[in-house]
N, C-alpha and C positions, 0 to 999 in steps of 0.2 A: 699328839695333843701336847699342848704347854703346860706342863704340871705346875709351874709357878703361877701362871694366870689363873688356874683352877683353885689353887690354895688361896690365891688372893681373893678370888670371887667368894669362896666359902668362908673366909675370915670377914669380909664385908657383910655375908649373910648372917654371920653369928652376932655381929653387932646389931642387927635388926632384931634379932631373937632376943637378945639383951634388953633391947629398948621397947620390947613388947609389940613391935609392928608386925611380926611374923611369929607365929606359935612355935614352929619348928621347920627346919629346912627339908623335910622328908617329901614334900610334894614339889621339889625343886626340878626343873627341866634344865638338863645339863648338855650344851651343844658345844662341842669342841671343833678347834681348828688347830692346824699346825703350829699357828703363832698366836694363841689367844683362846678364848672360851666365853660362852655367854651362860650365865647362871642365873636362870629366872626363877622367881618364887613369888606366889601370891601372898598377900598381907591381910591381916585382920581387918584393916579398914577399906578394903576392897581394891587396893592399889596393887600394880604389878611392878616388882622390884627385878631390876636386872643389873647384875655385879654389885649389888648392895645400894643401888640408887633408884628411885622412882622413875619409871620410863616415861620422860617427857620427850617433846619433840627434840629438844636442844641434847638430850643424854642420847637419844636414838641416832641423832646426827653425828655425835662424838663417837659412839660405838661403830658406826660404819666406816668412820675415818680410821679407827683404831684397829679394827678386825674387818676389813673389806670383804673377806671371803665369807663372811657371815651376815652380808648385807640383806639377803633375802630373808634370814631368819630373824633379824631385827625388824623387817617390815611385817612379818608373821606375828611377831610378838606385839607390834603396835596395833594390829588388826584385833588381837585377842583384848589388848587394853581398852581399845575402843568398844568392843562388846561389852566389856566389864562397865564401862562408864554409862551404857544404855540402860542398866540394870541397877536397881537399888544396892548400895554398898552392903556388902556382906563378908564374912570371913571367907577369903579366897585362899588360905593356906594350903590347901590340898588340890585345888582347882586345876593345877597343871598336871597333877600325877595321871598318867594314862591319856592326857589329852593329845599327846604328839604321836602322829604317824610317820614321822621321819625316821627311815632305817638308820640313819647315821646319827641319830639322838641317843644319848645315854642317859636315860631318865631313871633315878633312883625311885622305886616304888616301895 
């Protein structure tokens, strides 16, 4: 796993915590690759943040280009984001905790 990428993603999430968008990163889903990492966390406003940014279509495309071996994981996170958009916004800070069944996923619970 790319330790620098993980540290960068955690730092970006810490900024979200300081901004009050995420209450804490304990519900994060960490999906590592050899050269990159996806650090996904739900927000207080019902958003899904990946590597410190709201998971928009453009950011998802950028992530696929940046970490192509995690493209299917980005797609899975986009599906989660779409499900969240179908429900009223609520605090999703812990929503990802335990939600992943991927054996390669390292999710801190």
